CHARMM-style PDB file with segment names, atoms N, HN, CA, C and O in Angstrom:
ATOM      1  N   UNK     1      -3.518  12.024  -5.668  1.00  0.00      PROA
ATOM      2  CA  UNK     1      -3.332  10.584  -5.685  1.00  0.00      PROA
ATOM      3  C   UNK     1      -1.956  10.268  -5.108  1.00  0.00      PROA
ATOM      4  O   UNK     1      -0.969  10.916  -5.456  1.00  0.00      PROA
ATOM      5  N   UNK     2      -1.891   9.271  -4.227  1.00  0.00      PROA
ATOM      6  HN  UNK     2      -2.693   8.744  -3.944  1.00  0.00      PROA
ATOM      7  CA  UNK     2      -0.604   8.925  -3.624  1.00  0.00      PROA
ATOM      8  C   UNK     2       0.342   8.301  -4.652  1.00  0.00      PROA
ATOM      9  O   UNK     2      -0.092   7.688  -5.628  1.00  0.00      PROA
ATOM     10  N   UNK     3       1.618   8.469  -4.413  1.00  0.00      PROA
ATOM     11  HN  UNK     3       1.970   8.966  -3.620  1.00  0.00      PROA
ATOM     12  CA  UNK     3       2.619   7.872  -5.285  1.00  0.00      PROA
ATOM     13  C   UNK     3       2.908   6.439  -4.824  1.00  0.00      PROA
ATOM     14  O   UNK     3       2.497   6.035  -3.736  1.00  0.00      PROA
ATOM     15  N   UNK     4       3.607   5.688  -5.650  1.00  0.00      PROA
ATOM     16  HN  UNK     4       3.941   6.016  -6.534  1.00  0.00      PROA
ATOM     17  CA  UNK     4       3.994   4.328  -5.286  1.00  0.00      PROA
ATOM     18  C   UNK     4       4.811   4.349  -3.997  1.00  0.00      PROA
ATOM     19  O   UNK     4       4.647   3.489  -3.132  1.00  0.00      PROA
ATOM     20  N   UNK     5       5.685   5.333  -3.882  1.00  0.00      PROA
ATOM     21  HN  UNK     5       5.819   6.031  -4.585  1.00  0.00      PROA
ATOM     22  CA  UNK     5       6.519   5.455  -2.679  1.00  0.00      PROA
ATOM     23  C   UNK     5       5.649   5.695  -1.438  1.00  0.00      PROA
ATOM     24  O   UNK     5       5.915   5.122  -0.382  1.00  0.00      PROA
ATOM     25  N   UNK     6       4.617   6.532  -1.554  1.00  0.00      PROA
ATOM     26  HN  UNK     6       4.400   6.997  -2.412  1.00  0.00      PROA
ATOM     27  CA  UNK     6       3.702   6.787  -0.439  1.00  0.00      PROA
ATOM     28  C   UNK     6       2.987   5.509  -0.012  1.00  0.00      PROA
ATOM     29  O   UNK     6       2.839   5.240   1.180  1.00  0.00      PROA
ATOM     30  N   UNK     7       2.547   4.727  -0.987  1.00  0.00      PROA
ATOM     31  HN  UNK     7       2.667   4.945  -1.956  1.00  0.00      PROA
ATOM     32  CA  UNK     7       1.824   3.496  -0.688  1.00  0.00      PROA
ATOM     33  C   UNK     7       2.727   2.485   0.009  1.00  0.00      PROA
ATOM     34  O   UNK     7       2.301   1.801   0.939  1.00  0.00      PROA
ATOM     35  N   UNK     8       3.967   2.397  -0.442  1.00  0.00      PROA
ATOM     36  HN  UNK     8       4.312   2.953  -1.198  1.00  0.00      PROA
ATOM     37  CA  UNK     8       4.924   1.486   0.195  1.00  0.00      PROA
ATOM     38  C   UNK     8       5.216   1.937   1.626  1.00  0.00      PROA
ATOM     39  O   UNK     8       5.353   1.106   2.524  1.00  0.00      PROA
ATOM     40  N   UNK     9       5.311   3.232   1.837  1.00  0.00      PROA
ATOM     41  HN  UNK     9       5.200   3.907   1.107  1.00  0.00      PROA
ATOM     42  CA  UNK     9       5.549   3.770   3.181  1.00  0.00      PROA
ATOM     43  C   UNK     9       4.376   3.445   4.101  1.00  0.00      PROA
ATOM     44  O   UNK     9       4.584   3.096   5.263  1.00  0.00      PROA
ATOM     45  N   UNK    10       3.160   3.555   3.605  1.00  0.00      PROA
ATOM     46  HN  UNK    10       2.990   3.839   2.661  1.00  0.00      PROA
ATOM     47  CA  UNK    10       1.984   3.208   4.414  1.00  0.00      PROA
ATOM     48  C   UNK    10       1.995   1.730   4.765  1.00  0.00      PROA
ATOM     49  O   UNK    10       1.645   1.357   5.885  1.00  0.00      PROA
ATOM     50  N   UNK    11       2.390   0.888   3.825  1.00  0.00      PROA
ATOM     51  HN  UNK    11       2.674   1.191   2.915  1.00  0.00      PROA
ATOM     52  CA  UNK    11       2.483  -0.549   4.104  1.00  0.00      PROA
ATOM     53  C   UNK    11       3.502  -0.803   5.208  1.00  0.00      PROA
ATOM     54  O   UNK    11       3.254  -1.592   6.119  1.00  0.00      PROA
ATOM     55  N   UNK    12       4.650  -0.134   5.124  1.00  0.00      PROA
ATOM     56  HN  UNK    12       4.852   0.507   4.384  1.00  0.00      PROA
ATOM     57  CA  UNK    12       5.682  -0.281   6.156  1.00  0.00      PROA
ATOM     58  C   UNK    12       5.162   0.152   7.520  1.00  0.00      PROA
ATOM     59  O   UNK    12       5.433  -0.499   8.529  1.00  0.00      PROA
ATOM     60  N   UNK    13       4.416   1.250   7.545  1.00  0.00      PROA
ATOM     61  HN  UNK    13       4.197   1.778   6.725  1.00  0.00      PROA
ATOM     62  CA  UNK    13       3.856   1.759   8.788  1.00  0.00      PROA
ATOM     63  C   UNK    13       2.915   0.722   9.425  1.00  0.00      PROA
ATOM     64  O   UNK    13       2.958   0.498  10.634  1.00  0.00      PROA
ATOM     65  N   UNK    14       2.065   0.096   8.597  1.00  0.00      PROA
ATOM     66  HN  UNK    14       2.030   0.278   7.614  1.00  0.00      PROA
ATOM     67  CA  UNK    14       1.150  -0.908   9.127  1.00  0.00      PROA
ATOM     68  C   UNK    14       1.896  -2.162   9.577  1.00  0.00      PROA
ATOM     69  O   UNK    14       1.489  -2.800  10.548  1.00  0.00      PROA
ATOM     70  N   UNK    15       2.979  -2.525   8.890  1.00  0.00      PROA
ATOM     71  HN  UNK    15       3.309  -2.006   8.102  1.00  0.00      PROA
ATOM     72  CA  UNK    15       3.795  -3.649   9.343  1.00  0.00      PROA
ATOM     73  C   UNK    15       4.375  -3.364  10.728  1.00  0.00      PROA
ATOM     74  O   UNK    15       4.398  -4.246  11.587  1.00  0.00      PROA
ATOM     75  N   UNK    16       4.838  -2.143  10.942  1.00  0.00      PROA
ATOM     76  HN  UNK    16       4.819  -1.427  10.244  1.00  0.00      PROA
ATOM     77  CA  UNK    16       5.378  -1.763  12.251  1.00  0.00      PROA
ATOM     78  C   UNK    16       4.297  -1.820  13.325  1.00  0.00      PROA
ATOM     79  O   UNK    16       4.543  -2.290  14.436  1.00  0.00      PROA
ATOM     80  N   UNK    17       3.107  -1.343  12.994  1.00  0.00      PROA
ATOM     81  HN  UNK    17       2.907  -0.961  12.091  1.00  0.00      PROA
ATOM     82  CA  UNK    17       2.006  -1.395  13.954  1.00  0.00      PROA
ATOM     83  C   UNK    17       1.660  -2.839  14.300  1.00  0.00      PROA
ATOM     84  O   UNK    17       1.347  -3.148  15.450  1.00  0.00      PROA
ATOM     85  N   UNK    18       1.715  -3.727  13.298  1.00  0.00      PROA
ATOM     86  HN  UNK    18       1.969  -3.476  12.364  1.00  0.00      PROA
ATOM     87  CA  UNK    18       1.425  -5.144  13.552  1.00  0.00      PROA
ATOM     88  C   UNK    18       2.435  -5.724  14.537  1.00  0.00      PROA
ATOM     89  O   UNK    18       2.075  -6.519  15.405  1.00  0.00      PROA
ATOM     90  N   UNK    19       3.689  -5.328  14.401  1.00  0.00      PROA
ATOM     91  HN  UNK    19       3.981  -4.682  13.695  1.00  0.00      PROA
ATOM     92  CA  UNK    19       4.725  -5.824  15.306  1.00  0.00      PROA
ATOM     93  C   UNK    19       4.496  -5.368  16.742  1.00  0.00      PROA
ATOM     94  O   UNK    19       4.829  -6.087  17.685  1.00  0.00      PROA
ATOM     95  N   UNK    20       3.930  -4.178  16.911  1.00  0.00      PROA
ATOM     96  HN  UNK    20       3.660  -3.594  16.145  1.00  0.00      PROA
ATOM     97  CA  UNK    20       3.726  -3.622  18.251  1.00  0.00      PROA
ATOM     98  C   UNK    20       2.347  -3.923  18.833  1.00  0.00      PROA
ATOM     99  O   UNK    20       2.106  -3.638  20.006  1.00  0.00      PROA
ATOM    100  N   UNK    21       1.449  -4.487  18.050  1.00  0.00      PROA
ATOM    101  HN  UNK    21       1.646  -4.718  17.097  1.00  0.00      PROA
ATOM    102  CA  UNK    21       0.071  -4.714  18.501  1.00  0.00      PROA
ATOM    103  C   UNK    21       0.040  -5.690  19.679  1.00  0.00      PROA
ATOM    104  O   UNK    21       0.785  -6.670  19.722  1.00  0.00      PROA
ATOM    105  N   UNK    22      -0.835  -5.394  20.618  1.00  0.00      PROA
ATOM    106  HN  UNK    22      -1.440  -4.599  20.583  1.00  0.00      PROA
ATOM    107  CA  UNK    22      -0.919  -6.199  21.834  1.00  0.00      PROA
ATOM    108  C   UNK    22      -1.753  -7.459  21.660  1.00  0.00      PROA
ATOM    109  O   UNK    22      -1.551  -8.435  22.383  1.00  0.00      PROA
ATOM    110  N   UNK    23      -2.681  -7.455  20.720  1.00  0.00      PROA
ATOM    111  HN  UNK    23      -2.845  -6.663  20.133  1.00  0.00      PROA
ATOM    112  CA  UNK    23      -3.571  -8.605  20.571  1.00  0.00      PROA
ATOM    113  C   UNK    23      -3.561  -9.130  19.133  1.00  0.00      PROA
ATOM    114  O   UNK    23      -3.190  -8.420  18.198  1.00  0.00      PROA
ATOM    115  N   UNK    24      -3.972 -10.371  18.984  1.00  0.00      PROA
ATOM    116  HN  UNK    24      -4.274 -10.947  19.743  1.00  0.00      PROA
ATOM    117  CA  UNK    24      -3.927 -11.048  17.688  1.00  0.00      PROA
ATOM    118  C   UNK    24      -4.849 -10.408  16.659  1.00  0.00      PROA
ATOM    119  O   UNK    24      -4.500 -10.354  15.479  1.00  0.00      PROA
ATOM    120  N   UNK    25      -6.005  -9.928  17.068  1.00  0.00      PROA
ATOM    121  HN  UNK    25      -6.289  -9.972  18.026  1.00  0.00      PROA
ATOM    122  CA  UNK    25      -6.947  -9.315  16.126  1.00  0.00      PROA
ATOM    123  C   UNK    25      -6.341  -8.047  15.525  1.00  0.00      PROA
ATOM    124  O   UNK    25      -6.434  -7.828  14.317  1.00  0.00      PROA
ATOM    125  N   UNK    26      -5.735  -7.228  16.346  1.00  0.00      PROA
ATOM    126  HN  UNK    26      -5.660  -7.406  17.327  1.00  0.00      PROA
ATOM    127  CA  UNK    26      -5.100  -6.003  15.850  1.00  0.00      PROA
ATOM    128  C   UNK    26      -3.926  -6.334  14.937  1.00  0.00      PROA
ATOM    129  O   UNK    26      -3.753  -5.707  13.892  1.00  0.00      PROA
ATOM    130  N   UNK    27      -3.118  -7.321  15.331  1.00  0.00      PROA
ATOM    131  HN  UNK    27      -3.259  -7.830  16.180  1.00  0.00      PROA
ATOM    132  CA  UNK    27      -1.989  -7.732  14.482  1.00  0.00      PROA
ATOM    133  C   UNK    27      -2.473  -8.149  13.105  1.00  0.00      PROA
ATOM    134  O   UNK    27      -1.912  -7.739  12.089  1.00  0.00      PROA
ATOM    135  N   UNK    28      -3.524  -8.970  13.078  1.00  0.00      PROA
ATOM    136  HN  UNK    28      -3.979  -9.302  13.904  1.00  0.00      PROA
ATOM    137  CA  UNK    28      -4.064  -9.443  11.809  1.00  0.00      PROA
ATOM    138  C   UNK    28      -4.584  -8.285  10.972  1.00  0.00      PROA
ATOM    139  O   UNK    28      -4.337  -8.227   9.767  1.00  0.00      PROA
ATOM    140  N   UNK    29      -5.305  -7.361  11.606  1.00  0.00      PROA
ATOM    141  HN  UNK    29      -5.505  -7.408  12.584  1.00  0.00      PROA
ATOM    142  CA  UNK    29      -5.847  -6.196  10.889  1.00  0.00      PROA
ATOM    143  C   UNK    29      -4.715  -5.385  10.260  1.00  0.00      PROA
ATOM    144  O   UNK    29      -4.783  -5.029   9.084  1.00  0.00      PROA
ATOM    145  N   UNK    30      -3.683  -5.096  11.039  1.00  0.00      PROA
ATOM    146  HN  UNK    30      -3.628  -5.385  11.994  1.00  0.00      PROA
ATOM    147  CA  UNK    30      -2.572  -4.302  10.521  1.00  0.00      PROA
ATOM    148  C   UNK    30      -1.835  -5.028   9.404  1.00  0.00      PROA
ATOM    149  O   UNK    30      -1.412  -4.400   8.434  1.00  0.00      PROA
ATOM    150  N   UNK    31      -1.677  -6.340   9.530  1.00  0.00      PROA
ATOM    151  HN  UNK    31      -2.020  -6.849  10.319  1.00  0.00      PROA
ATOM    152  CA  UNK    31      -1.030  -7.104   8.454  1.00  0.00      PROA
ATOM    153  C   UNK    31      -1.863  -7.052   7.176  1.00  0.00      PROA
ATOM    154  O   UNK    31      -1.315  -6.923   6.082  1.00  0.00      PROA
ATOM    155  N   UNK    32      -3.185  -7.153   7.313  1.00  0.00      PROA
ATOM    156  HN  UNK    32      -3.630  -7.258   8.202  1.00  0.00      PROA
ATOM    157  CA  UNK    32      -4.060  -7.069   6.143  1.00  0.00      PROA
ATOM    158  C   UNK    32      -3.986  -5.689   5.498  1.00  0.00      PROA
ATOM    159  O   UNK    32      -3.984  -5.574   4.272  1.00  0.00      PROA
ATOM    160  N   UNK    33      -3.924  -4.648   6.313  1.00  0.00      PROA
ATOM    161  HN  UNK    33      -3.926  -4.741   7.309  1.00  0.00      PROA
ATOM    162  CA  UNK    33      -3.807  -3.293   5.775  1.00  0.00      PROA
ATOM    163  C   UNK    33      -2.469  -3.121   5.049  1.00  0.00      PROA
ATOM    164  O   UNK    33      -2.419  -2.501   3.987  1.00  0.00      PROA
ATOM    165  N   UNK    34      -1.397  -3.659   5.609  1.00  0.00      PROA
ATOM    166  HN  UNK    34      -1.437  -4.163   6.472  1.00  0.00      PROA
ATOM    167  CA  UNK    34      -0.091  -3.580   4.965  1.00  0.00      PROA
ATOM    168  C   UNK    34      -0.128  -4.296   3.611  1.00  0.00      PROA
ATOM    169  O   UNK    34       0.391  -3.784   2.619  1.00  0.00      PROA
ATOM    170  N   UNK    35      -0.735  -5.469   3.577  1.00  0.00      PROA
ATOM    171  HN  UNK    35      -1.156  -5.885   4.383  1.00  0.00      PROA
ATOM    172  CA  UNK    35      -0.836  -6.218   2.325  1.00  0.00      PROA
ATOM    173  C   UNK    35      -1.660  -5.445   1.298  1.00  0.00      PROA
ATOM    174  O   UNK    35      -1.340  -5.446   0.110  1.00  0.00      PROA
ATOM    175  N   UNK    36      -2.709  -4.795   1.758  1.00  0.00      PROA
ATOM    176  HN  UNK    36      -2.968  -4.795   2.724  1.00  0.00      PROA
ATOM    177  CA  UNK    36      -3.550  -3.997   0.871  1.00  0.00      PROA
ATOM    178  C   UNK    36      -2.744  -2.864   0.228  1.00  0.00      PROA
ATOM    179  O   UNK    36      -2.823  -2.648  -0.981  1.00  0.00      PROA
ATOM    180  N   UNK    37      -1.976  -2.151   1.038  1.00  0.00      PROA
ATOM    181  HN  UNK    37      -1.912  -2.327   2.020  1.00  0.00      PROA
ATOM    182  CA  UNK    37      -1.178  -1.048   0.496  1.00  0.00      PROA
ATOM    183  C   UNK    37      -0.055  -1.540  -0.413  1.00  0.00      PROA
ATOM    184  O   UNK    37       0.292  -0.868  -1.385  1.00  0.00      PROA
ATOM    185  N   UNK    38       0.519  -2.713  -0.106  1.00  0.00      PROA
ATOM    186  HN  UNK    38       0.236  -3.258   0.683  1.00  0.00      PROA
ATOM    187  CA  UNK    38       1.526  -3.270  -1.021  1.00  0.00      PROA
ATOM    188  C   UNK    38       0.889  -3.611  -2.366  1.00  0.00      PROA
ATOM    189  O   UNK    38       1.477  -3.351  -3.416  1.00  0.00      PROA
ATOM    190  N   UNK    39      -0.321  -4.197  -2.336  1.00  0.00      PROA
ATOM    191  HN  UNK    39      -0.798  -4.408  -1.483  1.00  0.00      PROA
ATOM    192  CA  UNK    39      -1.014  -4.529  -3.585  1.00  0.00      PROA
ATOM    193  C   UNK    39      -1.336  -3.261  -4.370  1.00  0.00      PROA
ATOM    194  O   UNK    39      -1.183  -3.230  -5.591  1.00  0.00      PROA
ATOM    195  N   UNK    40      -1.779  -2.219  -3.676  1.00  0.00      PROA
ATOM    196  HN  UNK    40      -1.902  -2.244  -2.684  1.00  0.00      PROA
ATOM    197  CA  UNK    40      -2.059  -0.950  -4.349  1.00  0.00      PROA
ATOM    198  C   UNK    40      -0.796  -0.373  -4.987  1.00  0.00      PROA
ATOM    199  O   UNK    40      -0.849   0.176  -6.088  1.00  0.00      PROA
ATOM    200  N   UNK    41       0.329  -0.497  -4.301  1.00  0.00      PROA
ATOM    201  HN  UNK    41       0.371  -0.943  -3.407  1.00  0.00      PROA
ATOM    202  CA  UNK    41       1.569   0.051  -4.852  1.00  0.00      PROA
ATOM    203  C   UNK    41       1.957  -0.687  -6.134  1.00  0.00      PROA
ATOM    204  O   UNK    41       2.462  -0.070  -7.072  1.00  0.00      PROA
ATOM    205  N   UNK    42       1.726  -1.997  -6.181  1.00  0.00      PROA
ATOM    206  HN  UNK    42       1.316  -2.497  -5.418  1.00  0.00      PROA
ATOM    207  CA  UNK    42       2.020  -2.764  -7.391  1.00  0.00      PROA
ATOM    208  C   UNK    42       1.094  -2.325  -8.516  1.00  0.00      PROA
ATOM    209  O   UNK    42       1.544  -2.103  -9.640  1.00  0.00      PROA
ATOM    210  N   UNK    43      -0.201  -2.197  -8.222  1.00  0.00      PROA
ATOM    211  HN  UNK    43      -0.567  -2.378  -7.309  1.00  0.00      PROA
ATOM    212  CA  UNK    43      -1.152  -1.747  -9.237  1.00  0.00      PROA
ATOM    213  C   UNK    43      -0.791  -0.356  -9.739  1.00  0.00      PROA
ATOM    214  O   UNK    43      -0.853  -0.085 -10.939  1.00  0.00      PROA
ATOM    215  N   UNK    44      -0.419   0.512  -8.830  1.00  0.00      PROA
ATOM    216  HN  UNK    44      -0.368   0.292  -7.856  1.00  0.00      PROA
ATOM    217  CA  UNK    44      -0.057   1.883  -9.184  1.00  0.00      PROA
ATOM    218  C   UNK    44       1.172   1.896 -10.089  1.00  0.00      PROA
ATOM    219  O   UNK    44       1.224   2.624 -11.080  1.00  0.00      PROA
ATOM    220  N   UNK    45       2.156   1.079  -9.730  1.00  0.00      PROA
ATOM    221  HN  UNK    45       2.114   0.487  -8.925  1.00  0.00      PROA
ATOM    222  CA  UNK    45       3.400   1.003 -10.511  1.00  0.00      PROA
ATOM    223  C   UNK    45       3.111   0.447 -11.904  1.00  0.00      PROA
ATOM    224  O   UNK    45       3.669   0.930 -12.890  1.00  0.00      PROA
ATOM    225  N   UNK    46       2.244  -0.565 -11.996  1.00  0.00      PROA
ATOM    226  HN  UNK    46       1.790  -0.958 -11.196  1.00  0.00      PROA
ATOM    227  CA  UNK    46       1.916  -1.163 -13.295  1.00  0.00      PROA
ATOM    228  C   UNK    46       1.074  -0.225 -14.159  1.00  0.00      PROA
ATOM    229  O   UNK    46       1.203  -0.239 -15.384  1.00  0.00      PROA
ATOM    230  N   UNK    47       0.225   0.580 -13.550  1.00  0.00      PROA
ATOM    231  HN  UNK    47       0.120   0.591 -12.556  1.00  0.00      PROA
ATOM    232  CA  UNK    47      -0.667   1.469 -14.293  1.00  0.00      PROA
ATOM    233  C   UNK    47       0.037   2.753 -14.732  1.00  0.00      PROA
ATOM    234  O   UNK    47      -0.398   3.386 -15.695  1.00  0.00      PROA
ATOM    235  N   UNK    48       1.085   3.142 -14.069  1.00  0.00      PROA
ATOM    236  HN  UNK    48       1.439   2.628 -13.287  1.00  0.00      PROA
ATOM    237  CA  UNK    48       1.757   4.410 -14.368  1.00  0.00      PROA
ATOM    238  C   UNK    48       2.226   4.503 -15.813  1.00  0.00      PROA
ATOM    239  O   UNK    48       1.982   5.534 -16.440  1.00  0.00      PROA
ATOM    240  N   UNK    49       2.884   3.494 -16.384  1.00  0.00      PROA
ATOM    241  HN  UNK    49       3.082   2.657 -15.875  1.00  0.00      PROA
ATOM    242  CA  UNK    49       3.321   3.630 -17.784  1.00  0.00      PROA
ATOM    243  C   UNK    49       2.132   3.768 -18.743  1.00  0.00      PROA
ATOM    244  O   UNK    49       2.239   4.459 -19.756  1.00  0.00      PROA
ATOM    245  N   UNK    50       1.012   3.125 -18.440  1.00  0.00      PROA
ATOM    246  HN  UNK    50       0.926   2.563 -17.617  1.00  0.00      PROA
ATOM    247  CA  UNK    50      -0.149   3.213 -19.309  1.00  0.00      PROA
ATOM    248  C   UNK    50      -0.733   4.621 -19.304  1.00  0.00      PROA
ATOM    249  O   UNK    50      -1.103   5.148 -20.353  1.00  0.00      PROA
ATOM    250  N   UNK    51      -0.815   5.224 -18.132  1.00  0.00      PROA
ATOM    251  HN  UNK    51      -0.515   4.796 -17.280  1.00  0.00      PROA
ATOM    252  CA  UNK    51      -1.433   6.544 -18.039  1.00  0.00      PROA
ATOM    253  C   UNK    51      -0.601   7.619 -18.729  1.00  0.00      PROA
ATOM    254  O   UNK    51      -1.143   8.644 -19.143  1.00  0.00      PROA
ATOM    255  N   UNK    52       0.703   7.404 -18.858  1.00  0.00      PROA
ATOM    256  HN  UNK    52       1.144   6.572 -18.521  1.00  0.00      PROA
ATOM    257  CA  UNK    52       1.557   8.379 -19.516  1.00  0.00      PROA
ATOM    258  C   UNK    52       1.244   8.468 -21.004  1.00  0.00      PROA
ATOM    259  O   UNK    52       1.485   9.507 -21.620  1.00  0.00      PROA
ATOM    260  N   UNK    53       0.709   7.392 -21.598  1.00  0.00      PROA
ATOM    261  HN  UNK    53       0.513   6.548 -21.098  1.00  0.00      PROA
ATOM    262  CA  UNK    53       0.463   7.352 -23.025  1.00  0.00      PROA
ATOM    263  C   UNK    53      -0.995   7.596 -23.395  1.00  0.00      PROA
ATOM    264  O   UNK    53      -1.335   7.658 -24.577  1.00  0.00      PROA
ATOM    265  N   UNK    54      -1.857   7.734 -22.391  1.00  0.00      PROA
ATOM    266  HN  UNK    54      -1.581   7.684 -21.432  1.00  0.00      PROA
ATOM    267  CA  UNK    54      -3.263   7.983 -22.673  1.00  0.00      PROA
ATOM    268  C   UNK    54      -3.462   9.435 -23.119  1.00  0.00      PROA
ATOM    269  O   UNK    54      -2.832  10.346 -22.582  1.00  0.00      PROA
ATOM    270  N   UNK    55      -4.330   9.641 -24.093  1.00  0.00      PROA
ATOM    271  HN  UNK    55      -4.842   8.901 -24.530  1.00  0.00      PROA
ATOM    272  CA  UNK    55      -4.591  11.024 -24.505  1.00  0.00      PROA
ATOM    273  C   UNK    55      -5.335  11.798 -23.422  1.00  0.00      PROA
ATOM    274  O   UNK    55      -6.132  11.230 -22.676  1.00  0.00      PROA
ATOM    275  N   UNK    56      -5.074  13.072 -23.345  1.00  0.00      PROA
ATOM    276  HN  UNK    56      -4.426  13.534 -23.952  1.00  0.00      PROA
ATOM    277  CA  UNK    56      -5.746  13.939 -22.389  1.00  0.00      PROA
ATOM    278  C   UNK    56      -6.986  14.491 -23.029  1.00  0.00      PROA
ATOM    279  O   UNK    56      -6.927  15.010 -24.144  1.00  0.00      PROA
ATOM    280  N   UNK    57      -8.105  14.395 -22.358  1.00  0.00      PROA
ATOM    281  HN  UNK    57      -8.153  13.974 -21.452  1.00  0.00      PROA
ATOM    282  CA  UNK    57      -9.385  14.871 -22.909  1.00  0.00      PROA
ATOM    283  C   UNK    57      -9.677  16.272 -22.449  1.00  0.00      PROA
ATOM    284  OT1 UNK    57     -10.709  16.838 -22.811  1.00  0.00      PROA
TER     285      UNK     57
END
């Protein structure tokens, strides 16, 4: 499973691709992917403290 840092790095990578994209459709796609990875990083960060306290089965 990727770490919060990995997810943020992927978001940054997609932001860079959006800046270099030649057409509007590609720019939009890359921006959406960056937003997706930023949202995942927030969810991952919020879920991490909970998983530390869950019992192991």
